[in-house]
C-alpha positions as CSV (number, residue, x, y, z in Angstrom):
1,X,219.9,-5.8,83.7
2,X,221.2,-3.6,86.4
3,X,224.9,-2.6,86.2
4,X,226.8,-1.6,89.3
5,X,230.2,0.1,88.9
6,X,233.0,0.1,91.5
7,X,236.6,1.2,91.4
8,X,239.5,1.4,93.8
9,X,241.0,4.7,95.0
10,X,243.7,4.5,92.3
11,X,241.3,4.9,89.3
12,X,240.8,8.5,88.1
13,X,237.9,10.0,86.3
14,X,235.3,7.8,87.9
15,X,232.1,9.5,86.7
16,X,233.2,9.7,83.0
17,X,234.6,6.2,83.2
18,X,231.5,4.8,84.8
19,X,229.3,6.1,82.0
20,X,231.6,4.7,79.3
21,X,231.9,1.3,81.0
22,X,228.1,0.9,81.6
23,X,227.4,1.7,78.0
24,X,230.2,-0.7,76.7
25,X,229.3,-3.6,79.0
26,X,225.6,-3.2,78.7
27,X,225.8,-3.1,74.9
28,X,228.2,-6.0,74.7
29,X,226.2,-8.3,77.0
30,X,222.7,-7.1,75.8
31,X,221.8,-10.5,74.5
32,X,221.9,-11.8,78.1
33,X,219.8,-9.1,79.7
34,X,216.7,-11.3,80.0
35,X,218.8,-13.9,81.9
36,X,221.0,-11.7,84.1
37,X,219.5,-9.6,86.8
38,X,222.6,-7.7,87.8
39,X,226.2,-7.2,86.6
40,X,228.9,-5.8,88.8
41,X,232.0,-4.2,87.4
42,X,235.1,-3.8,89.6
43,X,238.1,-1.8,88.2
44,X,241.4,-1.5,90.0
45,X,245.0,-0.5,89.5
46,X,247.1,-3.1,91.3
47,X,250.3,-1.0,91.5
48,X,248.8,2.4,92.0
49,X,251.1,5.1,90.6
50,X,254.0,2.7,89.9
51,X,254.6,1.6,86.3
52,X,254.3,-2.1,85.6
53,X,252.8,-4.4,83.0
54,X,249.4,-5.8,83.3
55,X,248.5,-3.9,86.5
56,X,245.0,-2.8,85.5
57,X,242.3,-5.3,86.6
58,X,238.7,-5.7,85.6
59,X,236.4,-8.1,87.4
60,X,232.9,-8.8,86.0
61,X,230.4,-10.6,88.2
62,X,227.1,-11.6,86.6
63,X,224.1,-12.8,88.6
64,X,222.0,-15.0,86.3
65,X,218.4,-15.7,87.3
66,X,218.2,-18.6,89.7
67,X,221.9,-19.5,89.5
68,X,225.1,-18.8,91.4
69,X,227.1,-15.7,90.4
70,X,229.6,-16.0,87.6
71,X,232.8,-14.0,87.9
72,X,235.6,-13.4,85.4
73,X,238.9,-11.5,85.8
74,X,241.2,-9.9,83.2
75,X,244.5,-8.1,83.9
76,X,246.1,-6.0,81.2
77,X,248.3,-3.0,80.7
78,X,245.4,-0.6,80.2
79,X,241.9,-0.3,81.7
80,X,240.4,-0.5,78.2
81,X,242.1,-3.8,77.4
82,X,241.2,-5.2,80.8
83,X,237.5,-4.3,80.3
84,X,237.3,-5.7,76.8
85,X,239.1,-8.9,77.9
86,X,236.7,-9.4,80.8
87,X,233.7,-8.8,78.5
88,X,235.0,-11.5,76.1
89,X,235.5,-13.9,79.0
90,X,232.0,-13.2,80.4
91,X,230.4,-13.7,77.0
92,X,232.0,-17.1,76.8
93,X,231.0,-18.0,80.3
94,X,227.4,-17.0,80.0
95,X,227.1,-18.6,76.6
96,X,228.4,-21.9,78.1
97,X,226.2,-21.8,81.2
98,X,223.1,-20.7,79.5
99,X,223.7,-23.2,76.6
100,X,223.9,-26.0,79.1
101,X,220.5,-25.0,80.6
102,X,218.8,-24.8,77.3
103,X,220.1,-28.3,76.4
104,X,218.5,-29.9,79.5
């Protein structure tokens, strides 16, 4: 499973963050690696330098074999919470979609 990493201009420490996110996402979604060809990670800070609640956003887009892409979004107060929330949503979405395929 290929993992692509993207951020907006407001996210700092891109190289270090990219390595961390690829390891975390890849490990968390490892059980789907034979069903997903590519996973794209998009991180953004919606309000840039201004302080506000839930302004960190993580979008995960999975491209399962032979299916339309599946995207989930999570907005939280920190990047870590947004990433973990998006991972949980993606696990649930992939489990549901792949489960449906196996039942048919």
